C-alpha positions in Angstrom: 4.7 -84.0 -47.9 7.3 -81.4 -47.1 11.0 -82.1 -46.4 10.6 -82.0 -42.6 8.2 -84.9 -42.2 8.2 -88.5 -43.2 4.9 -90.5 -43.2 5.3 -93.9 -41.8 3.0 -96.6 -40.5 2.8 -96.7 -36.7 3.6 -100.5 -36.7 6.9 -99.7 -38.6 7.7 -96.8 -36.3 7.3 -99.0 -33.2 9.5 -101.8 -34.7 12.2 -99.4 -35.7 12.2 -97.0 -32.7 10.4 -98.5 -29.7 11.4 -102.1 -29.8 15.2 -101.4 -29.5 14.4 -99.2 -26.5 12.1 -101.8 -24.9 14.8 -104.5 -25.3 17.4 -102.3 -23.8 15.3 -101.6 -20.7 14.5 -105.3 -20.3 18.0 -106.7 -20.9 20.2 -103.9 -19.6 18.4 -102.0 -16.9 15.3 -103.1 -15.1 15.1 -106.9 -14.9 17.6 -108.9 -12.7 19.6 -111.7 -14.3 20.1 -115.3 -13.1 22.8 -114.1 -10.6 20.1 -112.0 -8.9 21.6 -108.7 -9.9 20.5 -105.8 -12.2 23.3 -104.4 -14.4 23.6 -101.4 -12.1 24.2 -103.7 -9.0 26.7 -105.8 -10.9 28.7 -102.9 -12.1 28.9 -101.4 -8.6 29.9 -104.7 -6.9 32.5 -105.5 -9.6 34.0 -102.1 -9.2 34.3 -102.7 -5.4 35.8 -106.1 -6.0 38.5 -104.6 -8.3 39.1 -101.9 -5.7 40.1 -104.6 -3.2 37.2 -104.0 -0.9 36.4 -107.7 -0.4 39.1 -108.0 2.3 40.4 -104.5 2.7 39.2 -101.6 4.9 36.1 -99.5 4.2 36.4 -96.6 1.9 34.3 -93.5 1.4 31.1 -94.2 -0.6 32.0 -91.2 -2.8 35.2 -93.0 -3.9 33.3 -96.1 -4.9 30.7 -94.0 -6.8 33.4 -92.2 -8.7 35.1 -95.5 -9.7 31.8 -97.1 -10.7 31.2 -94.3 -13.2 33.8 -96.0 -15.4 31.3 -98.8 -16.0 28.0 -97.0 -15.3 27.6 -93.5 -16.8 24.1 -92.9 -15.4 25.1 -90.3 -12.8 26.6 -90.3 -9.3 23.4 -90.1 -7.3 21.8 -93.0 -9.2 24.9 -95.1 -8.4 24.8 -94.1 -4.8 21.1 -94.9 -4.4 21.8 -98.3 -5.9 24.5 -98.8 -3.3 22.3 -97.7 -0.4 19.8 -100.6 -0.9 22.6 -103.2 -0.8 24.0 -102.1 2.5 23.7 -103.6 6.0 22.7 -100.1 7.3 19.6 -99.8 5.0 18.3 -103.2 5.9 16.5 -103.7 2.6 18.2 -107.1 2.0 17.8 -110.2 4.0 21.5 -110.9 3.4 23.2 -107.6 2.7 26.0 -107.6 0.1 27.7 -104.4 1.2 29.0 -103.7 4.7 28.4 -100.1 5.7 29.3 -97.4 8.2 27.2 -94.3 8.6 23.6 -93.3 8.0 22.2 -95.2 5.0 18.6 -94.6 6.0 16.2 -97.5 6.7 14.0 -99.4 4.3 11.2 -99.3 6.8 11.3 -95.5 7.1 10.0 -93.1 4.5 11.4 -90.0 6.1 14.8 -91.2 7.3 17.1 -90.1 4.4 20.6 -91.5 3.9 23.6 -89.3 4.4 25.7 -87.9 1.5 28.3 -90.2 0.1 31.2 -88.1 1.4 30.1 -89.1 5.0 29.5 -92.8 4.6 31.9 -95.7 4.2 31.5 -99.2 2.6 33.2 -102.4 1.7 32.0 -105.8 0.4 30.3 -108.0 3.0 31.7 -111.5 3.6 28.9 -113.1 1.6 30.1 -111.3 -1.5 33.1 -113.6 -1.6 30.7 -116.3 -2.8 29.4 -114.0 -5.5 32.9 -113.6 -7.0 34.4 -117.0 -6.3 36.6 -118.2 -9.2 35.8 -115.1 -11.3 39.5 -114.9 -12.2 39.4 -118.4 -13.7 37.2 -117.6 -16.7 34.1 -118.9 -15.1 32.0 -116.1 -16.7 32.1 -114.1 -20.0 33.2 -110.5 -20.0 32.2 -107.6 -22.3 33.5 -104.1 -23.0 32.2 -101.2 -21.0 30.3 -98.4 -22.6 33.4 -96.7 -24.1 35.5 -99.8 -24.7 38.2 -99.0 -22.2 37.5 -101.7 -19.6 36.0 -105.2 -19.4 33.2 -106.1 -17.1 31.5 -109.5 -16.3 28.2 -110.3 -18.0 27.2 -112.3 -14.9 28.8 -112.9 -11.5 29.7 -116.6 -10.8 27.6 -116.8 -7.6 27.9 -120.3 -6.0 24.5 -119.9 -4.3 21.1 -118.8 -5.8 21.3 -115.1 -4.9 18.3 -114.4 -7.0 16.2 -116.3 -4.4 18.1 -115.1 -1.3 17.5 -111.3 -1.7 14.3 -109.5 -2.8 14.4 -107.7 -6.2 11.8 -105.8 -8.1 12.0 -104.5 -11.6 9.5 -102.8 -14.0 10.6 -102.8 -17.6 8.6 -102.2 -20.9 5.7 -104.7 -21.1 7.5 -106.9 -18.5 8.0 -106.9 -14.7 9.5 -109.1 -12.1 9.2 -109.3 -8.3 11.3 -111.8 -6.3 10.8 -112.5 -2.6 13.7 -113.3 -0.3 14.2 -116.7 1.3 16.5 -117.8 4.2 20.0 -118.5 2.9 20.4 -121.7 4.9 17.1 -123.1 3.6 17.8 -122.1 0.0 21.2 -123.8 0.1 19.7 -127.0 1.6 16.9 -127.0 -1.0 19.4 -126.4 -3.8 21.5 -129.4 -2.8 18.5 -131.6 -2.4 17.1 -130.5 -5.8 20.4 -131.3 -7.5 20.3 -134.8 -6.1 16.6 -135.3 -6.9 14.5 -132.9 -9.0 11.3 -134.4 -7.8 11.6 -133.3 -4.1 8.8 -131.6 -2.3 10.1 -128.0 -2.3 7.8 -126.9 0.5 9.5 -129.3 2.9 12.7 -127.2 2.5 11.3 -123.8 1.8 8.5 -123.2 4.3 7.8 -119.6 3.2 9.6 -116.4 2.1 11.5 -114.4 4.7 11.9 -110.6 4.9 14.4 -108.3 6.6 11.6 -106.4 8.4 9.9 -109.6 9.6 6.1 -109.8 9.6 3.7 -112.7 9.4 2.6 -114.2 6.1 -1.1 -114.8 5.4 -0.9 -117.7 2.9 -2.5 -121.1 2.9 -0.7 -124.2 1.7 -2.7 -124.6 -1.5 -1.8 -121.1 -2.7 1.8 -121.5 -1.7 2.1 -124.7 -3.8 0.6 -122.9 -6.8 3.1 -120.1 -6.4 6.0 -122.5 -6.1 4.9 -124.4 -9.1 4.2 -121.4 -11.4 6.4 -118.7 -10.0 3.3 -116.4 -10.1 1.1 -115.2 -7.3 0.8 -112.9 -4.3 0.2 -113.0 -0.6 -0.4 -110.6 2.3 2.0 -109.8 5.1 0.9 -108.3 8.4 2.9 -106.9 11.3 3.6 -108.5 14.6 2.7 -106.8 17.9 2.6 -107.5 21.7 0.6 -105.9 24.5 2.7 -104.2 27.2 0.3 -104.5 30.1 2.5 -102.6 32.5 2.6 -99.5 30.4 -0.7 -100.0 28.7 0.5 -99.9 25.2 0.6 -102.0 22.0 4.1 -102.6 20.8 4.4 -103.2 17.0 7.8 -104.8 16.6 7.7 -106.2 13.0 6.0 -104.6 10.0 5.3 -105.7 6.4 8.3 -105.3 4.1 6.6 -103.0 1.6 5.3 -100.4 4.1 6.9 -97.8 6.4 6.6 -96.9 10.0 5.4 -93.4 9.0 2.6 -94.9 6.9 1.4 -97.0 9.8 1.4 -94.0 12.2 -0.6 -92.0 9.7 -3.1 -94.8 9.3 -3.6 -95.2 13.0 -3.8 -91.4 13.5 -6.5 -91.3 10.8 -8.6 -93.9 12.6 -8.3 -91.9 15.9 -9.3 -88.7 14.2 -12.3 -90.4 12.6 -13.4 -91.4 16.1 -13.3 -95.1 15.3 -10.9 -95.9 18.1 -11.1 -93.8 21.2 -9.0 -95.9 23.5 -5.7 -94.9 21.8 -4.3 -91.6 23.1 -0.9 -91.5 21.4 1.0 -93.2 18.6 4.7 -92.7 17.9 7.8 -94.4 16.5 10.3 -95.4 19.1 12.5 -97.6 16.9 16.1 -97.9 18.0 18.7 -97.5 15.3 20.5 -100.5 16.7 
C-alpha cells in the first residue's frame, strides 16, 4: 500500500462518509418538517417576516433573495425558485403563502417561465400570519445560522396543519415523501373534531384531497380509507371538460395537478397524427392568465 491510498472496508466507508451526507439531506434539505415546510421554505419565509413583509408593502423579489442568503447559502436562483412555488402567481399551492406581483409562471405550464427577480414583487400572504403567530413568545426553539451570526427558528409555530393544507414532495437518500393538499376549512374542522375525539371517522370531514389545478379524483372509498389509515397509497386524477356545442369544441377547464397544458396538447396531437382520431382539426391552449 502506498501513501496515497488507504484500504478500507466498504461498510466502514459508507458509515463514515455516506451516512452523514444521507442524514443531512433527510433532515436539512429534502423532507418537510411537521410545520409543512422544508428548511429552504422556512428560511425564506422567516426572512420575509423579519423584513416586515407580513403587513408592509411588497418589495422586489431580488431584495428578499439577497436577505435570505444570510440564512441560506445555496445560491440566489435556488432561493428564487423556492419562492416562486409559494406565490399566488404560480398557483402551485392550494393556499399560497406568498402574495406576488408580476410573472411567476404557472404550475400547469411547462414553457411559461417566471420573470427575473428584479421584475417581480412579493410580500407574505395573510395566511402567513397564522404560521408566525406567537413566534416572539418563545413558542419554538431557535438555532444559529450557518455562520453563527443570526438565529433562525427550527420550526414555525403554525396554528393550523399546514403540512396537510399544501402539497409537498421531497426525495432524499433512501427516503421520500409526497403530501397531497386538502381544503383549509375541512382540515381545520377535522383537526378540532379530532382533538375532541380521536376516534372520529376522518372521511366524514375530509372527503378527498383538493388541488389548485382542480381535476377529478378516481378513488373508491375502500382505497381512500386505506390511505387515510396508513398514510401510503396512490390514486389517479383526470381533467374536467365540457362540450361547446355552439363552437363545436371540447373545452378542458381543469387538468391533473402533476401534468401541464403543453403535455396534454402534445398527447392529443400525437393521437391525431397517428390517425386514431380524425374528428379533431385543431388543439390549442387558450388559458387566460386571470
